[in-house]
N, C-alpha and C positions, 0 to 999 in steps of 0.2 A: 540341060544346064550348060551355060556357056562360061568358059574360063578365059580371062584376058591375059594371054601370054605376052610378056614384054617384047619378044622377038617376032612372033607369028600373028599377033592380033587376037581377036575373039575367036575361040575355037570350041568345038563341041567337046564335052567332058569325056566322050568315048575315046578320044585321042590320048587321054592321060591315064596314069596308074596312080591310084590313091594309096598313100602310105599311112596317114593318120595325123593325129594331133601333133603340132609342131612345138608345143610347150615343154614336154618332158625332156630333161637332159640326162644323158647316160652317166651313171656314177663312175668315178675313177677306179674304185676297187669293188670287192665283193659286197661290201656293206651297201645295202639299198638296192642291189640288183634284182632281188625278188619283186620288190615293190615296182621297180621300173618296168619289168617285163610283164607282170601279171595284174597289178592293181592300177588301173587307169580310171580317170574320171570320164563321165559321159555327159558333158554339159549340154543344156538346151539353150541355144542362143548363139551369139557371135563367138567364133573360134578361128584360130589360125591353123591351117593344115598343110602338110607336105603333099605335093602332087608332082609326078614325073611326066614330062611331055614326051612319051614314048613314040608317038606317031608324028612328031614334029621336030623341034630343035634339040630334043634330048637333054633338056635342062631341068633341074629340080626347082620348083617354085614353092613359095609360101603364099597360100591363098587365104584371104579373109572371107569367111562364109558364115551365114546364119544357118544353124542346123535345123531350125524350125521351118524356115521358108525356102532354104537352098539358095537364097539370094547371095550372089558373089559381089562383094564391094571392092575388090582389088586383088592384085597379085604382083609379086616381085620375085626376083631371083633369090634363091635360098642362100647363095654365096654372099649376097649383099646384106642379108639380114644378120648373119653372124651367128 
């Protein structure tokens, strides 16, 4: 699988560390923390994920990927996504 890094160009996925789904937001307090940590969806299809370019520019990216085909449709810096 190839990931299009905004700084380094298309790179092999082995250069990256996978963090997971980019959609969940950490709760402010204790309320909802259990659900945030342990109860996650496992969708089939398009998803946005966090990846860390450990062997390259060392930036966090948000990668748009289809979990059924592993087709990557784009990536952008996580800091720009917000």
